[in-house]
C-alpha positions in Angstrom: 12.9 8.0 15.1 15.4 4.9 14.5 13.6 2.3 12.3 14.0 -0.2 14.9 11.7 2.1 17.2 9.7 2.7 13.8 9.4 -0.9 13.5 8.5 -1.7 16.9 5.3 1.1 16.6 3.7 -0.1 13.5 4.2 -3.9 15.3 2.6 -2.9 18.6 0.2 -1.0 16.3 -0.9 -4.1 13.8 -0.6 -6.6 17.1 -3.2 -4.8 19.0 -5.7 -4.9 15.8 -5.2 -8.2 15.9 -6.1 -9.0 19.5 -9.3 -7.1 19.3 -10.0 -8.9 16.3 -9.4 -12.2 18.1 -11.3 -10.6 20.6 -14.4 -10.0 18.9 -14.1 -13.6 17.0 -14.3 -15.3 20.7 -17.6 -13.9 21.2 -19.1 -16.1 18.6 -18.7 -18.6 21.8 -21.3 -17.1 23.0 -23.8 -16.1 19.9 -23.8 -14.9 16.6 -25.6 -11.7 18.1 -22.3 -11.7 20.6 -19.9 -11.6 17.2 -21.8 -8.8 16.0 -22.8 -6.6 19.0 -18.7 -6.6 19.2 -17.9 -5.7 15.5 -20.1 -2.5 16.2 -17.3 -1.2 18.9 -14.1 -2.7 16.8 -14.9 -0.5 13.5 -15.6 2.2 16.2 -12.0 1.8 17.0 -10.5 0.8 13.6 -12.9 2.3 10.6 -12.9 5.5 11.4 -10.1 8.3 9.9 -7.6 7.8 12.5 -8.2 4.3 13.3 -7.8 3.4 9.6 -4.7 6.1 9.0 -3.6 4.4 11.9 -3.9 0.5 10.9 -3.3 0.0 7.2 -0.3 3.1 7.9 1.2 0.5 10.2 0.8 -2.1 7.9 2.2 -0.3 4.8 5.3 0.9 7.0 5.6 -2.2 8.6 5.9 -4.2 5.5 8.1 -1.5 3.8 10.4 -2.0 6.6 10.9 -6.0 6.2 11.1 -5.7 2.2 14.1 -3.1 3.0 16.1 -5.6 6.2 15.9 -8.0 2.7 17.2 -5.5 0.8 19.7 -4.8 3.1 21.4 -8.4 4.0 24.1 -8.9 1.7 23.6 -12.9 2.0 20.1 -14.3 3.2 22.1 -16.7 6.1 20.5 -16.3 9.9 19.2 -17.2 12.8 16.2 -19.8 12.1 13.8 -17.8 14.0 15.1 -14.7 12.9 14.4 -15.9 9.7 11.2 -17.5 10.6 9.9 -13.4 11.5 11.0 -12.6 8.1 9.4 -15.1 5.9 5.4 -14.6 8.4 6.6 -11.0 7.9 6.5 -11.0 4.3 3.7 -13.9 3.6 0.9 -11.6 5.4 -0.1 -8.6 2.9 -0.5 -11.4 0.2 -2.6 -13.3 2.4 -4.4 -11.1 3.3 -5.6 -8.5 0.7 -8.7 -10.8 -0.3 -10.1 -10.3 3.0 -9.0 -7.0 2.3 -10.8 -6.1 -0.6 -13.7 -8.3 0.2 -14.9 -6.6 3.9 -13.0 -2.8 3.4 -13.2 -2.5 0.0 -16.3 -3.6 -1.2 -17.9 -1.5 2.4 -16.1 1.6 0.9 -16.9 1.2 -2.6 -20.3 -0.4 -2.9 -21.4 0.4 1.2 -21.5 -3.5 1.8 -22.4 -4.4 5.3 -19.6 -6.9 5.9 -21.3 -8.2 9.2 -20.4 -11.5 10.6 -23.4 -13.2 8.9 -22.2 -12.4 5.6 -18.4 -13.2 6.4 -19.2 -16.5 8.1 -21.7 -17.8 5.6 -18.5 -16.8 2.9 -15.9 -18.5 4.9 -17.9 -21.6 6.3 -20.6 -22.2 3.9 -19.8 -21.2 0.6 -16.0 -21.0 0.1 -14.5 -22.7 3.3 -11.6 -23.0 1.6 -11.1 -19.3 2.3 -12.3 -19.2 5.5 -9.1 -22.3 6.0 -7.2 -19.5 4.4 -8.6 -16.7 6.6 -8.2 -18.6 10.0 -4.4 -19.2 8.7 -3.2 -15.9 7.9 -4.6 -14.8 11.7 -2.6 -18.1 12.7 0.5 -16.4 10.8 0.2 -12.6 11.5 -0.8 -14.0 15.4 2.8 -15.8 15.6 4.9 -13.2 13.7 3.1 -10.8 15.9 4.0 -12.9 19.0 8.0 -13.6 18.3 8.4 -10.0 17.9 7.4 -9.2 21.3 9.4 -11.4 22.5 12.2 -10.3 20.6 11.5 -7.0 22.1 10.6 -7.6 25.3 13.1 -10.3 26.5 15.8 -8.3 27.3 13.4 -6.5 30.4 14.3 -7.3 33.7 10.4 -7.6 34.8 9.9 -10.4 31.2 10.9 -13.6 32.8 8.3 -13.2 35.4 5.5 -12.3 32.6 6.6 -14.9 30.0 4.5 -17.8 31.6 1.3 -15.1 31.5 1.8 -13.6 28.0 2.8 -17.4 26.7 -0.7 -18.5 28.2 -2.7 -15.7 26.2 -0.4 -16.0 23.7 -2.4 -19.8 22.5 -5.3 -19.1 24.8 -6.6 -16.6 22.7 -6.3 -17.1 18.9 -7.5 -21.0 20.5 -11.0 -19.3 21.3 -10.8 -17.4 18.8 -11.1 -20.3 16.5 -14.0 -21.4 18.4 -16.2 -18.9 18.2 -15.7 -18.5 14.2 -16.5 -22.4 14.0 -19.1 -21.9 16.9 -20.6 -19.1 15.0 -19.8 -20.5 11.3 -22.3 -23.5 12.4 -24.4 -21.1 13.6 -25.0 -19.2 10.7 -24.9 -22.7 8.4 -28.1 -23.8 10.6 -29.6 -20.5 9.8 -28.8 -20.5 6.6 -30.1 -23.9 5.5 -31.9 -22.7 1.9 -31.6 -20.7 -1.0 -33.7 -18.0 0.3 -32.2 -17.8 3.7 -28.7 -17.3 1.7 -30.3 -14.9 -0.7 -31.8 -13.2 2.4 -28.4 -12.7 4.2 -27.1 -10.9 0.9 -29.8 -8.7 0.2 -30.3 -7.4 3.8 -26.0 -6.8 3.7 -26.1 -5.1 0.1 -25.5 -8.0 -2.7 -22.7 -7.3 -5.4 -23.5 -7.1 -9.1 -21.0 -9.2 -11.4 -19.6 -5.5 -12.2 -18.6 -4.7 -8.4 -16.9 -8.3 -8.4 -15.5 -7.9 -11.4 -13.9 -4.8 -10.0 -12.7 -5.8 -6.5 -11.2 -8.6 -7.7 -9.3 -6.2 -10.7 -7.9 -4.1 -7.4 -7.5 -7.7 -5.2 -5.1 -8.5 -8.4 -3.4 -5.1 -9.0 -2.4 -5.0 -5.3 -0.9 -8.8 -5.5 1.1 -8.1 -8.7 2.8 -4.6 -6.8 3.5 -6.4 -4.0 5.2 -9.5 -5.5 7.3 -6.7 -7.6 8.3 -5.4 -4.6 9.4 -9.3 -2.4 11.1 -9.7 -6.1 12.9 -6.3 -6.2 14.0 -6.7 -2.8 15.2 -10.6 -3.2 17.3 -10.0 -6.2 19.2 -7.4 -4.9 20.0 -9.0 -1.5 
């Protein structure tokens, strides 16, 4: 399989994940309960052995291919769109690490239920800075995916006819997803208006001890250090 085809396949898997994730977020425009119901279908698709292998295999492979593309370059002079695509692609994994360790690893290691109530309580009310960063990484990943999709489809005969509809979908879906996030965040904030209500949400979803939080932070720091070294090595050899 060629590198270009492998890049396309892994990119499409990641784009499919983002599309389903954004779709789940849009349900927040209805209610928090609708988001939670959608989350069950989302997890059934992506949090099974096959979905997990496809998702994280695609993420690791896609990032590795980006590093290889940087490594093989004799210089860093390139068209603006290619530069944007490369920079966004390299930025995504480091931005995702905290979210992955706080949800997927916390669930796998300590049986924490990363429900929307718990996640939104953290991202919207307790740590809005993390919420802003999470919104940023989703937009960065979506922009990267849309540019990649454009490059892959632009030579297809039907693309000029489909482009306006794809552009509309590419703008509307993340916009609706962010609005759903905001609406559900406000709903969670209203439900968690007292310390007792906040504690109950964490109790119901499996609170983490100080030792567990420390272990997750160590995992996050180790992954970030590995990503930094990989990017530095690729950049130095360019």
